[in-house]
N, C-alpha and C positions, 0 to 999 in steps of 0.2 A: 169743294171742287177745285182742282188745280188744272189750269190750262197753260200749255206752252206752245208758242208759235215758233215754227222753224222755217228757215229760209235757205238751207243748204250750206250755210257757213259752219265752220268749226265752232264758233261761239254759239250758234244756234243749237248745235248738238250738245254742247256743254250745258247750256241752259236747260235742255231736255233732261239731262242726267240730274241736274240740281232739282228740277221739278219732280223727278221720280223719287228722289230722297225725301222731299217735302211731302209728297203724296203718302208715302209709307208712314212718315211721322204723324200725319194728320188722319191716317186711316181712311183715305178717300182714293178713288180711281184718278188716273191721269188722262187728260184729253190733250192730244197733240194735234195742232192745226197747221195747215199751210193754205194760203189764199192765192187764188189766181184771178185775173180779170174775169168779170162775169161772162163776157163773150166766149172765153175759152171753155167754160163749164157748160154754157147753153148751146154751143155750136156743135151739132152732130152731122150736118151735111152742108153742102154749099161750097163756096169759094175757099174758105179758110178752114174747112173741116180737118184737113191733114195737120195743119199747124195747131189747131185746138186740141186734137187728139194727142199729138206729140207733147204738148204742154201738160195735159192731164196725166199722161203716163209718167212724165218727169216728176210731177207733183206727188203721184202715188208712190213712185220709187223713193222719193225723199222721205215721205211719211213712213215707209217700211224701214228705212235706215234709222230714222229717229225712234221708231217703236223698238227696234232691236237694241238701240243704245239704252233706252229706258229699261228694257228687260235685263240687259247685262249689268246695269247699275243696281237694279232691285228685282231679281227673279221672282216671278209669281205675282207681280203687280198687275192689276187690271189696267190696260191701256186701250183707249179708244182713239182712232185716228179720224180726222175730218178734213176733207178737201173742200174748202169754203170758196164761195163765189163772191168777189167784190174786193174792195180796197181793205188791206189788212189794218190800216190806220183807224178804221171805223169799227173794227171787230172787238 
């Protein structure tokens, strides 16, 4: 299994492209992850629901860009995207 974490930076997208090449070489799917604070993922209503929703949508948009980058690098590669809850340093 190959996992690439992305943060929206150019370097993160280049790492995703590298991971796509590695996944093809190893014959395995690629998982692309982006982590948000747990409260953003868990908050559906209440005082900060709009902010949490905005952050989730931004994370999903980022994952879509990273998935597209991986597919441009290696068309046909199976890519799974994961919006993770929590601190990325512990993932």
